[in-house]
Rosetta silent file (secondary structure, phi, psi, omega in degrees, C-alpha in Angstrom):
SEQUENCE: XXXXXXXXXXXXXXXXXXXXXXXXXXXXXXXXXXXXXXXXXXXXXXXXXXXXXXXXXXXXXXXXXXXXXXXXXXXXXXXXXXXXXXXXXXXXXXXXXXXXXXXXXXXXXXXXXXXXXXXXXXXXXXXXXXXXXXXXXXXXXXXXXXXXXXX
SCORE:     score description
SCORE:     0.000 S_00000001
   1 L     0.000  138.146  176.682  -26.298   49.165  -54.725 S_00000001
   2 L  -102.439  123.239 -179.963  -24.491   45.979  -55.530 S_00000001
   3 L   -79.121  133.731  175.693  -25.091   43.105  -53.096 S_00000001
   4 L   -77.348  127.264 -175.532  -22.074   41.075  -51.986 S_00000001
   5 L   -84.536  147.398 -176.189  -22.778   37.452  -52.722 S_00000001
   6 L  -110.603  128.522 -179.093  -22.276   34.794  -49.985 S_00000001
   7 L   -81.962  123.170  177.691  -20.742   31.444  -51.063 S_00000001
   8 L  -130.289  127.983  174.543  -22.793   28.500  -49.766 S_00000001
   9 E   -75.654  135.637 -175.013  -22.017   24.867  -50.478 S_00000001
  10 E  -126.213  134.142  173.211  -25.001   22.929  -51.682 S_00000001
  11 E  -112.038  122.784  176.549  -25.476   19.167  -51.923 S_00000001
  12 E   -89.217  110.072  178.966  -28.069   17.835  -54.263 S_00000001
  13 L   -69.497  157.899 -177.829  -29.280   14.509  -52.749 S_00000001
  14 H   -45.429  -47.341 -175.081  -30.115   11.605  -55.126 S_00000001
  15 H   -78.863   -1.024  178.946  -33.855   12.258  -55.101 S_00000001
  16 H  -121.994    2.798 -174.193  -33.298   15.987  -55.772 S_00000001
  17 H   -60.939  -45.631 -176.660  -30.533   15.986  -58.403 S_00000001
  18 H   -67.097  -17.191  179.986  -32.838   16.359  -61.409 S_00000001
  19 H   -82.856  -21.459  176.947  -34.535   19.367  -59.762 S_00000001
  20 L    82.784 -174.436 -177.438  -31.332   21.435  -59.718 S_00000001
  21 L   -86.496  136.855  176.878  -30.111   24.115  -57.440 S_00000001
  22 L   -50.401  150.515 -179.016  -32.624   26.604  -55.882 S_00000001
  23 L  -138.341  157.066  171.264  -32.723   29.936  -57.708 S_00000001
  24 L   -82.149  134.860 -178.472  -33.827   33.507  -57.191 S_00000001
  25 L   -80.160  -23.866  175.151  -36.745   34.128  -59.539 S_00000001
  26 L  -138.419  166.074 -179.052  -36.106   37.790  -60.110 S_00000001
  27 L   -59.378  -34.010  179.639  -33.107   40.155  -59.755 S_00000001
  28 L   -94.336    5.802  179.907  -34.723   41.618  -56.601 S_00000001
  29 L   -65.699  139.707  178.132  -35.846   38.439  -54.959 S_00000001
  30 L   -87.586  -29.912 -175.254  -34.829   38.001  -51.376 S_00000001
  31 L  -117.189  145.112  173.070  -35.460   34.250  -51.232 S_00000001
  32 E   -81.105  137.429  177.358  -34.374   31.240  -53.214 S_00000001
  33 E   -76.274  127.696  174.244  -37.281   29.020  -54.209 S_00000001
  34 E   -98.659  141.164 -176.300  -37.334   25.605  -52.553 S_00000001
  35 E  -119.415  154.093  179.642  -39.091   22.842  -54.478 S_00000001
  36 L   -73.744  124.230  175.430  -40.743   19.527  -53.506 S_00000001
  37 L  -103.634   54.210 -178.656  -38.471   16.563  -54.082 S_00000001
  38 L   -94.539  150.616  179.017  -41.276   13.984  -53.710 S_00000001
  39 L   -83.420  -42.677  177.017  -41.493   10.757  -55.642 S_00000001
  40 L  -123.863  159.622  178.686  -45.296   10.722  -55.656 S_00000001
  41 L   -52.857  143.347  169.763  -47.925   13.377  -55.196 S_00000001
  42 E  -111.276  125.460  175.507  -48.805   14.366  -51.619 S_00000001
  43 E   -99.730  125.440  178.213  -52.350   15.270  -50.878 S_00000001
  44 E  -111.267  108.152  179.751  -52.656   17.659  -47.964 S_00000001
  45 L   -72.621  158.788  175.535  -56.103   17.760  -46.466 S_00000001
  46 L   -49.933  134.975  177.765  -57.415   20.847  -44.577 S_00000001
  47 L    69.459    3.080  177.908  -55.591   21.264  -41.270 S_00000001
  48 L   -80.642  148.823  176.348  -53.140   18.505  -42.182 S_00000001
  49 E  -117.447  139.666  177.307  -49.362   18.973  -41.673 S_00000001
  50 E  -138.334  150.433  176.026  -46.680   17.385  -43.803 S_00000001
  51 E  -105.911  111.510 -175.917  -42.872   17.409  -43.946 S_00000001
  52 E   -98.709  124.538  177.309  -41.852   17.840  -47.633 S_00000001
  53 E   -71.199  150.659  177.592  -38.351   16.891  -48.686 S_00000001
  54 L  -110.182   -9.650 -178.383  -36.393   19.285  -50.832 S_00000001
  55 L    70.085   23.364 -173.358  -33.617   16.920  -51.982 S_00000001
  56 E  -135.754  140.890  170.179  -31.147   19.569  -50.701 S_00000001
  57 E  -133.262  153.305 -175.101  -28.597   19.995  -47.928 S_00000001
  58 E  -133.485  157.848  168.220  -26.463   23.099  -47.349 S_00000001
  59 E  -121.393  102.238  179.683  -23.354   24.098  -45.378 S_00000001
  60 L   -85.247  140.997 -179.830  -24.078   27.643  -44.201 S_00000001
  61 L   -67.309  154.746  173.906  -21.094   29.727  -43.077 S_00000001
  62 L   -52.906  140.310  177.696  -20.869   30.522  -39.296 S_00000001
  63 L    83.995    8.208  177.613  -22.944   33.549  -38.477 S_00000001
  64 E  -125.929  137.548  178.333  -25.595   32.808  -41.110 S_00000001
  65 E  -114.512  139.838  167.697  -29.051   31.352  -40.627 S_00000001
  66 E   -97.343  125.882  178.140  -31.292   29.888  -43.402 S_00000001
  67 E  -105.462  122.301  177.794  -34.931   30.876  -42.971 S_00000001
  68 E   -92.751  111.159 -173.544  -37.589   28.735  -44.574 S_00000001
  69 E  -117.212  157.184  178.126  -40.530   31.085  -45.333 S_00000001
  70 L   -65.525  153.471  167.238  -43.955   30.712  -46.889 S_00000001
  71 L   -90.640  122.412 -174.710  -44.628   31.583  -50.551 S_00000001
  72 H   -62.854  -34.698 -177.273  -47.309   34.274  -50.589 S_00000001
  73 H   -67.708  -40.888  177.782  -48.981   33.019  -53.725 S_00000001
  74 H   -60.066  -46.878 -179.477  -49.326   29.437  -52.318 S_00000001
  75 H   -61.130  -42.616  179.913  -50.719   30.843  -49.130 S_00000001
  76 H   -69.999  -47.584 -170.672  -53.225   33.153  -50.873 S_00000001
  77 H   -78.878  -30.215 -175.979  -54.461   30.695  -53.510 S_00000001
  78 H  -126.610  -10.621 -177.024  -54.634   27.528  -51.385 S_00000001
  79 L    81.864   10.886  179.428  -54.138   28.339  -47.769 S_00000001
  80 E   -90.286  130.479  179.205  -50.897   26.334  -47.615 S_00000001
  81 E  -140.223  174.255  178.884  -48.186   27.885  -45.505 S_00000001
  82 E   -82.955  125.777 -172.994  -44.982   27.015  -43.614 S_00000001
  83 L   -63.628  -45.623 -176.604  -46.054   25.727  -40.152 S_00000001
  84 L  -103.155   37.094 -171.883  -43.100   27.002  -38.222 S_00000001
  85 L   -58.938  132.414  -16.441  -42.534   30.175  -40.193 S_00000001
  86 L   -79.626  139.273  173.608  -39.820   31.037  -40.417 S_00000001
  87 E   -72.500  146.361 -177.823  -38.189   27.608  -39.971 S_00000001
  88 E  -108.298  132.855  168.920  -34.502   27.866  -39.051 S_00000001
  89 E  -111.579  111.943 -177.601  -31.646   26.044  -40.704 S_00000001
  90 L   -79.516  154.409 -175.782  -28.628   26.440  -38.397 S_00000001
  91 L   -65.982  -15.772 -179.681  -25.067   26.791  -39.785 S_00000001
  92 L  -100.392    5.568 -179.688  -24.017   23.435  -38.184 S_00000001
  93 L   -86.242  135.028 -178.200  -26.948   21.431  -39.681 S_00000001
  94 L  -125.449    3.527  179.743  -25.931   19.144  -42.578 S_00000001
  95 L   -82.921  179.551 -179.585  -29.069   17.107  -43.144 S_00000001
  96 L   -67.368  141.673  171.157  -31.765   17.423  -45.780 S_00000001
  97 L   -80.724  124.411  174.107  -33.936   20.519  -45.655 S_00000001
  98 E  -111.425  148.383  174.945  -37.585   19.641  -45.132 S_00000001
  99 E  -109.699  120.207  178.928  -40.410   22.155  -45.395 S_00000001
 100 E   -86.071  109.647 -178.830  -43.148   21.773  -42.764 S_00000001
 101 E  -104.476  151.166  172.988  -46.305   22.706  -44.545 S_00000001
 102 E  -133.280  139.895  177.189  -49.897   23.066  -43.164 S_00000001
 103 E   -95.503  104.427  178.766  -53.072   23.402  -45.217 S_00000001
 104 L   -96.578    8.520 -177.009  -55.201   26.151  -43.619 S_00000001
 105 L   -88.646 -177.077 -177.014  -57.577   26.223  -46.640 S_00000001
 106 L   -98.709   -4.767  179.509  -60.918   24.495  -46.965 S_00000001
 107 L  -123.732  151.984  171.171  -59.891   22.042  -49.811 S_00000001
 108 L   -60.637  147.722  177.323  -57.233   19.413  -50.198 S_00000001
 109 E  -122.726  138.364  178.265  -54.081   20.561  -51.974 S_00000001
 110 E  -100.860  128.900  175.056  -51.822   18.393  -54.096 S_00000001
 111 E  -105.881  127.588 -179.707  -47.988   18.863  -53.870 S_00000001
 112 L  -116.333  159.764  175.208  -46.229   17.469  -56.912 S_00000001
 113 L   -53.376  127.548 -178.888  -42.583   16.941  -57.680 S_00000001
 114 L    88.283   -9.927  177.808  -40.916   20.291  -58.577 S_00000001
 115 L   -61.459  136.258  174.900  -43.660   22.442  -57.119 S_00000001
 116 E   -75.375  126.563 -172.349  -42.244   25.637  -55.454 S_00000001
 117 E  -121.501  -15.286 -175.721  -43.251   25.211  -51.795 S_00000001
 118 E  -168.519  170.665  175.003  -41.259   27.759  -49.840 S_00000001
 119 E  -115.020  152.025 -178.100  -38.558   30.406  -49.938 S_00000001
 120 E  -122.262  110.926 -177.148  -35.082   30.125  -48.435 S_00000001
 121 E  -108.651  132.965  177.557  -33.670   33.432  -47.083 S_00000001
 122 E   -95.710  136.457 -176.312  -30.157   33.741  -45.760 S_00000001
 123 E  -140.939  145.900  176.718  -29.818   36.120  -42.753 S_00000001
 124 E   -73.371  149.324 -177.709  -26.998   37.190  -40.513 S_00000001
 125 L  -125.169  140.415  174.940  -27.091   35.926  -36.884 S_00000001
 126 L  -119.444  137.509  175.881  -25.651   37.534  -33.825 S_00000001
 127 L   -95.452  142.428 -178.174  -25.131   35.516  -30.623 S_00000001
 128 L   -97.129  146.878  165.529  -26.087   37.189  -27.336 S_00000001
 129 L  -105.649  109.030 -177.268  -24.330   37.323  -24.078 S_00000001
 130 L   -80.072  131.816 -179.797  -27.176   37.416  -21.525 S_00000001
 131 L  -121.227  119.705  176.169  -26.514   39.522  -18.453 S_00000001
 132 L   -75.373  129.312  177.912  -28.796   39.172  -15.465 S_00000001
 133 L  -127.844  164.928  177.917  -29.759   42.510  -13.933 S_00000001
 134 L   -83.244  -22.778 -179.818  -32.126   43.477  -11.120 S_00000001
 135 L  -154.160  142.905  179.462  -33.952   46.019  -13.208 S_00000001
 136 L   -90.941  156.250  176.228  -34.235   46.949  -16.873 S_00000001
 137 L   -67.519  149.614  178.942  -33.850   50.531  -18.088 S_00000001
 138 L   -77.397  157.028  173.664  -37.163   52.311  -18.669 S_00000001
 139 L  -142.185  167.550  179.748  -38.792   53.325  -21.924 S_00000001
 140 L   -63.399  -32.342  179.690  -41.956   55.256  -22.866 S_00000001
 141 L   -74.958  -39.071 -176.969  -43.624   52.001  -23.809 S_00000001
 142 L    64.183 -136.085 -175.309  -42.661   50.131  -20.617 S_00000001
 143 L   -92.474    8.921  178.972  -44.312   46.795  -20.262 S_00000001
 144 L   -57.675  121.846 -173.803  -47.164   47.499  -22.711 S_00000001
 145 L  -113.584 -137.327 -173.539  -47.759   44.373  -24.735 S_00000001
 146 L   -51.831  125.459  178.142  -50.358   42.979  -27.116 S_00000001
 147 L    69.429   13.773 -172.482  -52.815   45.670  -28.100 S_00000001
 148 L   -71.058  -16.409  177.071  -51.403   48.273  -25.857 S_00000001
 149 L   -86.979   -6.658  176.473  -51.726   50.999  -28.495 S_00000001
 150 L    86.647    4.281  178.931  -55.450   50.470  -28.871 S_00000001
 151 L   -95.625    0.000    0.000  -55.184   49.469  -32.576 S_00000001
């Protein structure tokens, strides 16, 4: 299957120009790698949260959301993950993309310029028309919530 490409305008901000445009690392990658556009190293202590600049701004088409997601290798090796995963970049936002990282590991982690810190996945968005009703249609599951299957 050939995927249809989506044209997205990208602005490289002055502190991110030398880092280039985000790229897919393999032919089958779903996410573009976002990198740290920091001037100096950032030390992230255990349980500390930081907003890491990417040096990148985008103009997403209407009906498209940018999702900022964790990188699995970074999470596994160091315990660093995206705090509000997935972070949402709306189609009308034109500011710099920041990645909110948290260190859930037991040791400090150093973020250096050019380090791959997150993935950027583009996804379609549908807007809802909410309709107030007095009762919802029934299902076999009903109101069963967390842990309702016993697993």
